[in-house]
One Martini backbone bead per residue (centre of mass of N, CA, C, O) as a GRO file, in nm:
protein
  311
    1MET     BB    1  20.576   2.821  -4.868
    2ARG     BB    2  20.258   2.724  -4.881
    3HIS     BB    3  19.967   2.858  -4.919
    4PRO     BB    4  19.672   2.729  -4.816
    5CYS     BB    5  19.495   2.861  -5.061
    6SER     BB    6  19.651   2.711  -5.301
    7PHE     BB    7  19.460   2.447  -5.290
    8GLY     BB    8  19.194   2.576  -5.270
    9PRO     BB    9  18.888   2.593  -5.139
   10PRO     BB   10  18.888   2.303  -4.996
   11TRP     BB   11  19.183   2.390  -4.839
   12CYS     BB   12  19.113   2.636  -4.700
   13ARG     BB   13  19.196   2.725  -4.351
   14ALA     BB   14  19.108   2.996  -4.228
   15ALA     BB   15  18.814   2.900  -4.121
   16GLY     BB   16  18.931   2.631  -3.948
   17ARG     BB   17  19.121   2.698  -3.705
   18TRP     BB   18  18.930   2.745  -3.471
   19ALA     BB   19  18.787   2.472  -3.479
   20LEU     BB   20  19.035   2.300  -3.439
   21ALA     BB   21  19.132   2.413  -3.169
   22THR     BB   22  18.873   2.340  -3.018
   23ALA     BB   23  18.884   2.035  -3.065
   24LEU     BB   24  19.166   1.988  -2.933
   25ALA     BB   25  19.089   2.095  -2.647
   26GLY     BB   26  18.878   1.839  -2.615
   27ALA     BB   27  19.104   1.627  -2.783
   28THR     BB   28  19.377   1.543  -2.669
   29ILE     BB   29  19.654   1.399  -2.729
   30GLY     BB   30  19.846   1.174  -2.615
   31LEU     BB   31  20.185   1.238  -2.433
   32GLY     BB   32  20.316   0.996  -2.337
   33GLY     BB   33  20.638   0.883  -2.297
   34PRO     BB   34  20.963   0.841  -2.436
   35SER     BB   35  20.936   1.058  -2.678
   36TYR     BB   36  20.959   1.318  -2.464
   37ALA     BB   37  21.119   1.169  -2.221
   38GLY     BB   38  21.451   1.122  -2.083
   39PRO     BB   39  21.709   1.002  -1.981
   40ALA     BB   40  22.001   1.221  -1.925
   41GLY     BB   41  21.861   1.469  -2.258
   42ALA     BB   42  20.870   2.947  -3.585
   43PRO     BB   43  21.046   2.980  -3.715
   44THR     BB   44  21.157   3.225  -3.920
   45ARG     BB   45  21.287   3.398  -4.192
   46ALA     BB   46  21.472   3.568  -3.979
   47GLY     BB   47  21.668   3.370  -3.968
   48ALA     BB   48  22.020   3.296  -4.018
   49ALA     BB   49  21.981   3.076  -4.200
   50THR     BB   50  22.102   2.940  -4.509
   51ALA     BB   51  22.117   2.844  -4.811
   52PRO     BB   52  22.302   2.638  -4.983
   53SER     BB   53  22.519   2.600  -5.198
   54ARG     BB   54  22.659   2.380  -5.407
   55GLY     BB   55  22.926   2.385  -5.236
   56GLN     BB   56  22.836   2.385  -4.928
   57ASP     BB   57  22.694   2.077  -4.941
   58GLY     BB   58  22.901   1.886  -5.105
   59GLY     BB   59  22.762   1.802  -5.359
   60GLU     BB   60  22.482   1.636  -5.346
   61ALA     BB   61  22.449   1.497  -5.623
   62SER     BB   62  22.720   1.329  -5.616
   63GLN     BB   63  22.638   1.169  -5.331
   64LEU     BB   64  22.419   1.018  -5.439
   65THR     BB   65  22.243   0.747  -5.444
   66ALA     BB   66  22.044   0.514  -5.606
   67SER     BB   67  21.816   0.539  -5.369
   68VAL     BB   68  21.773   0.830  -5.495
   69PRO     BB   69  21.537   0.965  -5.655
   70LYS     BB   70  21.428   1.102  -5.962
   71GLY     BB   71  21.245   1.402  -6.084
   72ARG     BB   72  20.911   1.544  -6.099
   73GLY     BB   73  20.757   1.767  -5.903
   74PRO     BB   74  20.579   1.771  -5.626
   75VAL     BB   75  20.628   1.789  -5.254
   76ASP     BB   76  20.420   1.741  -4.986
   77VAL     BB   77  20.516   1.889  -4.662
   78LEU     BB   78  20.448   1.807  -4.332
   79TYR     BB   79  20.583   1.999  -4.054
   80ALA     BB   80  20.737   2.078  -3.791
   81GLY     BB   81  20.781   2.403  -3.678
   82SER     BB   82  21.085   2.362  -3.568
   83LEU     BB   83  21.176   2.323  -3.899
   84THR     BB   84  21.143   2.570  -4.080
   85GLN     BB   85  21.427   2.678  -4.147
   86LEU     BB   86  21.547   2.411  -4.246
   87MET     BB   87  21.339   2.343  -4.473
   88GLU     BB   88  21.326   2.621  -4.635
   89ALA     BB   89  21.658   2.698  -4.650
   90THR     BB   90  21.783   2.390  -4.696
   91VAL     BB   91  21.646   2.119  -4.762
   92GLY     BB   92  21.458   2.194  -4.992
   93PRO     BB   93  21.665   2.319  -5.197
   94SER     BB   94  21.854   2.069  -5.202
   95PHE     BB   95  21.648   1.864  -5.298
   96ASP     BB   96  21.583   1.997  -5.568
   97ARG     BB   97  21.870   1.990  -5.693
   98ALA     BB   98  21.924   1.673  -5.657
   99THR     BB   99  21.623   1.557  -5.794
  100GLY     BB  100  21.389   1.767  -5.937
  101PHE     BB  101  21.212   1.824  -5.731
  102HIS     BB  102  20.941   1.996  -5.535
  103PHE     BB  103  20.933   2.163  -5.248
  104VAL     BB  104  20.635   2.167  -5.027
  105GLY     BB  105  20.566   2.351  -4.739
  106PHE     BB  106  20.412   2.290  -4.402
  107ALA     BB  107  20.368   2.439  -4.092
  108GLY     BB  108  20.328   2.289  -3.751
  109GLY     BB  109  20.179   2.135  -3.529
  110SER     BB  110  20.164   1.806  -3.498
  111GLN     BB  111  19.868   1.769  -3.408
  112GLN     BB  112  19.746   1.960  -3.605
  113LEU     BB  113  19.836   1.814  -3.861
  114ALA     BB  114  19.702   1.542  -3.799
  115ALA     BB  115  19.413   1.656  -3.795
  116GLU     BB  116  19.420   1.752  -4.092
  117ILE     BB  117  19.460   1.476  -4.216
  118ARG     BB  118  19.208   1.334  -4.094
  119GLY     BB  119  19.018   1.580  -4.219
  120ARG     BB  120  19.112   1.654  -4.511
  121LEU     BB  121  19.247   1.966  -4.525
  122VAL     BB  122  19.517   1.834  -4.657
  123PRO     BB  123  19.740   1.764  -4.894
  124ALA     BB  124  19.984   1.487  -4.868
  125ASP     BB  125  20.303   1.300  -4.859
  126VAL     BB  126  20.446   1.415  -4.594
  127PHE     BB  127  20.533   1.340  -4.241
  128ILE     BB  128  20.658   1.555  -3.979
  129SER     BB  129  20.741   1.477  -3.650
  130ALA     BB  130  20.800   1.529  -3.280
  131SER     BB  131  20.629   1.244  -3.239
  132PRO     BB  132  20.526   0.917  -3.231
  133THR     BB  133  20.247   0.957  -3.104
  134VAL     BB  134  20.130   1.108  -3.348
  135ASP     BB  135  20.158   0.884  -3.557
  136ALA     BB  136  19.964   0.684  -3.410
  137SER     BB  137  19.707   0.865  -3.482
  138LEU     BB  138  19.739   0.752  -3.805
  139GLU     BB  139  19.674   0.467  -3.731
  140GLY     BB  140  19.457   0.280  -3.842
  141LYS     BB  141  19.124   0.314  -3.826
  142ALA     BB  142  19.117   0.552  -3.617
  143GLY     BB  143  19.343   0.714  -3.813
  144GLY     BB  144  19.272   0.641  -4.128
  145ASN     BB  145  19.518   0.497  -4.255
  146TRP     BB  146  19.779   0.697  -4.312
  147LEU     BB  147  19.977   0.493  -4.168
  148ALA     BB  148  20.217   0.220  -4.182
  149SER     BB  149  20.484   0.396  -4.125
  150TYR     BB  150  20.788   0.492  -3.943
  151ARG     BB  151  21.080   0.710  -3.881
  152VAL     BB  152  21.362   0.786  -3.716
  153PHE     BB  153  21.598   1.080  -3.780
  154ALA     BB  154  21.579   1.257  -3.501
  155THR     BB  155  21.707   1.473  -3.237
  156SER     BB  156  21.608   1.730  -2.975
  157ARG     BB  157  21.677   1.942  -2.735
  158LEU     BB  158  21.553   2.111  -2.469
  159VAL     BB  159  21.556   2.471  -2.444
  160LEU     BB  160  21.666   2.798  -2.349
  161ALA     BB  161  21.593   3.086  -2.524
  162TYR     BB  162  21.743   3.413  -2.575
  163ASN     BB  163  21.759   3.756  -2.560
  164PRO     BB  164  22.049   3.945  -2.552
  165HIS     BB  165  21.867   4.226  -2.489
  166SER     BB  166  21.767   4.148  -2.239
  167ARG     BB  167  21.736   4.231  -1.898
  168PHE     BB  168  21.778   3.897  -1.830
  169ALA     BB  169  22.042   3.783  -1.963
  170ALA     BB  170  22.253   3.789  -1.733
  171GLU     BB  171  22.097   3.600  -1.542
  172LEU     BB  172  22.081   3.349  -1.730
  173ARG     BB  173  22.399   3.311  -1.734
  174ARG     BB  174  22.427   3.284  -1.390
  175ARG     BB  175  22.146   3.141  -1.350
  176PRO     BB  176  21.905   2.947  -1.302
  177TRP     BB  177  21.623   2.937  -1.489
  178TYR     BB  178  21.407   2.897  -1.243
  179GLN     BB  179  21.506   3.192  -1.111
  180VAL     BB  180  21.402   3.380  -1.362
  181VAL     BB  181  21.122   3.321  -1.527
  182GLY     BB  182  20.939   3.413  -1.255
  183GLN     BB  183  20.976   3.698  -1.280
  184ALA     BB  184  20.887   4.005  -1.287
  185GLY     BB  185  20.835   4.072  -1.634
  186PHE     BB  186  20.869   3.804  -1.758
  187ARG     BB  187  20.889   3.680  -2.100
  188LEU     BB  188  20.741   3.360  -2.177
  189GLY     BB  189  20.772   3.143  -2.437
  190ARG     BB  190  20.525   2.924  -2.593
  191THR     BB  191  20.342   2.645  -2.672
  192ASP     BB  192  20.065   2.456  -2.745
  193PRO     BB  193  19.980   2.158  -2.590
  194ARG     BB  194  19.732   2.083  -2.785
  195VAL     BB  195  19.934   2.104  -3.076
  196ASP     BB  196  20.227   2.063  -2.921
  197PRO     BB  197  20.487   1.892  -2.783
  198LYS     BB  198  20.657   2.133  -2.674
  199GLY     BB  199  20.433   2.237  -2.488
  200VAL     BB  200  20.438   1.995  -2.302
  201LEU     BB  201  20.734   2.016  -2.208
  202ALA     BB  202  20.719   2.299  -2.092
  203GLU     BB  203  20.507   2.239  -1.881
  204LYS     BB  204  20.663   2.019  -1.734
  205ALA     BB  205  20.908   2.190  -1.652
  206LEU     BB  206  20.756   2.396  -1.480
  207LEU     BB  207  20.604   2.205  -1.285
  208GLN     BB  208  20.852   2.047  -1.178
  209ALA     BB  209  21.010   2.297  -1.079
  210ALA     BB  210  20.799   2.402  -0.883
  211ALA     BB  211  20.809   2.153  -0.696
  212ARG     BB  212  21.122   2.119  -0.645
  213TYR     BB  213  21.177   2.457  -0.585
  214HIS     BB  214  20.944   2.625  -0.477
  215GLU     BB  215  20.796   2.778  -0.751
  216PRO     BB  216  20.496   2.933  -0.806
  217ALA     BB  217  20.559   3.101  -1.066
  218LEU     BB  218  20.583   2.852  -1.255
  219ARG     BB  219  20.290   2.764  -1.240
  220ARG     BB  220  20.172   3.022  -1.354
  221ALA     BB  221  20.323   3.003  -1.625
  222ALA     BB  222  20.188   2.728  -1.713
  223GLN     BB  223  19.884   2.869  -1.704
  224ALA     BB  224  19.943   3.080  -1.894
  225GLN     BB  225  19.818   3.229  -2.214
  226GLY     BB  226  19.983   3.490  -2.314
  227ASP     BB  227  20.261   3.298  -2.394
  228VAL     BB  228  20.109   3.167  -2.636
  229PHE     BB  229  20.236   3.032  -2.948
  230PRO     BB  230  20.311   2.968  -3.248
  231GLU     BB  231  20.572   2.785  -3.353
  232GLU     BB  232  20.642   2.945  -3.631
  233SER     BB  233  20.664   3.242  -3.446
  234LEU     BB  234  20.864   3.236  -3.192
  235VAL     BB  235  21.135   3.327  -3.297
  236GLY     BB  236  21.048   3.609  -3.396
  237ARG     BB  237  20.958   3.712  -3.114
  238LEU     BB  238  21.236   3.692  -2.989
  239GLN     BB  239  21.405   3.867  -3.191
  240SER     BB  240  21.199   4.127  -3.144
  241GLY     BB  241  21.128   4.131  -2.813
  242GLN     BB  242  20.845   4.005  -2.713
  243VAL     BB  243  21.046   3.814  -2.570
  244ASP     BB  244  21.293   3.690  -2.356
  245ALA     BB  245  21.200   3.384  -2.369
  246GLY     BB  246  21.215   3.027  -2.476
  247PHE     BB  247  21.098   2.726  -2.584
  248PHE     BB  248  21.340   2.502  -2.746
  249TYR     BB  249  21.499   2.353  -2.981
  250LEU     BB  250  21.820   2.334  -3.066
  251THR     BB  251  21.785   2.363  -3.376
  252GLU     BB  252  21.653   2.644  -3.368
  253ALA     BB  253  21.894   2.793  -3.237
  254VAL     BB  254  22.105   2.727  -3.450
  255THR     BB  255  21.960   2.844  -3.708
  256ALA     BB  256  21.907   3.137  -3.546
  257ARG     BB  257  22.133   3.215  -3.341
  258LEU     BB  258  22.067   3.140  -3.037
  259PRO     BB  259  22.087   3.176  -2.717
  260THR     BB  260  22.153   2.942  -2.444
  261VAL     BB  261  22.006   2.737  -2.182
  262PRO     BB  262  21.988   2.489  -1.977
  263LEU     BB  263  21.769   2.246  -1.825
  264THR     BB  264  21.839   2.204  -1.531
  265GLY     BB  265  21.735   1.873  -1.441
  266TYR     BB  266  21.654   1.823  -1.747
  267ASP     BB  267  21.533   1.577  -2.025
  268PHE     BB  268  21.420   1.696  -2.310
  269TYR     BB  269  21.277   1.579  -2.635
  270ALA     BB  270  21.283   1.538  -2.966
  271THR     BB  271  21.117   1.300  -3.203
  272TYR     BB  272  21.188   1.260  -3.527
  273THR     BB  273  20.961   1.190  -3.794
  274VAL     BB  274  20.901   0.991  -4.099
  275ALA     BB  275  20.636   0.983  -4.357
  276ALA     BB  276  20.437   0.821  -4.579
  277LEU     BB  277  20.141   0.869  -4.710
  278ASN     BB  278  19.854   0.754  -4.762
  279ARG     BB  279  19.731   0.871  -5.055
  280ALA     BB  280  19.942   1.007  -5.205
  281PRO     BB  281  19.978   1.222  -5.483
  282HIS     BB  282  20.324   1.185  -5.454
  283PRO     BB  283  20.499   0.904  -5.414
  284ALA     BB  284  20.774   0.951  -5.550
  285GLY     BB  285  20.846   1.205  -5.394
  286ALA     BB  286  20.830   1.089  -5.113
  287ALA     BB  287  21.059   0.880  -5.150
  288ALA     BB  288  21.280   1.087  -5.218
  289PHE     BB  289  21.276   1.252  -4.956
  290ILE     BB  290  21.333   1.025  -4.751
  291ALA     BB  291  21.599   0.939  -4.885
  292TYR     BB  292  21.748   1.210  -4.854
  293LEU     BB  293  21.762   1.228  -4.543
  294SER     BB  294  21.954   0.949  -4.544
  295SER     BB  295  22.163   1.076  -4.688
  296PRO     BB  296  22.460   1.226  -4.673
  297PRO     BB  297  22.361   1.516  -4.736
  298GLY     BB  298  22.118   1.515  -4.546
  299ARG     BB  299  22.270   1.452  -4.280
  300ALA     BB  300  22.453   1.700  -4.287
  301LEU     BB  301  22.230   1.911  -4.260
  302LEU     BB  302  22.118   1.811  -3.988
  303SER     BB  303  22.375   1.828  -3.818
  304ARG     BB  304  22.429   2.140  -3.866
  305ALA     BB  305  22.136   2.193  -3.711
  306GLY     BB  306  22.162   2.022  -3.426
  307LEU     BB  307  22.114   1.727  -3.480
  308SER     BB  308  22.047   1.403  -3.377
  309LEU     BB  309  22.173   1.098  -3.510
  310PRO     BB  310  22.145   0.802  -3.617
  311ALA     BB  311  22.348   0.534  -3.718
   0.00000   0.00000   0.00000
């Protein structure tokens, strides 16, 4: 994953993070609609998933169709932080070997990344979001005409993942989640709803469960700020025992091999989209990356990571 300051002084974002978060707090992108919840149903490098060898991924180069271009040079991909382990350890290296291009990724909350694109804080070729609503914020004149189109390539259900060594682990396995996470001393991790769609879903789950099951502790948990962490670091915090459990998409739990319990009574999920950005510095690489995601080897990697794929 590229360090932000490797873009050079104009792109170094260390000094701009606080200002960006403040701006987003005052102008949160609208998050309603079916892309976040429907009827029916960052991780860190410490996660357990590893990059496949040439044999493990089914010989991706030999399976590529003529529609997946080959070439050389970098492809700068901004992607939802919930895909950190998958992108950095699996998809990125496999894409590099199969096409000759070089994947350069940067993870973050989807709204946060979209705001950075609109503000020209980072050059990028491809944008992967966890919600179509965020893509819409980059379309048209109001969005800076950064996107002409996007496509859905996968979905992933929201679950509660927990640390198996937590003192609450046994209770989570035998009792409904909403009866456990509000207990005194329970450390529940989630992401910031101002910059990440998953944070919005977690907040919705807590507030709706608080009202349905008359659990005021869940409302307090939804309002607490001490348990809010960057998406790309939350898996590591759970693995290290800094939190007892957290809201994650199923693909994060699968790639990091975390035990999970379902959010009984609720059906929230991420809708992952991919798009080539207008004015991309490496358009050929962007086209190759998007084509690779929909190729047989690319789809196999996504499926093994616990993602649900369209037909």
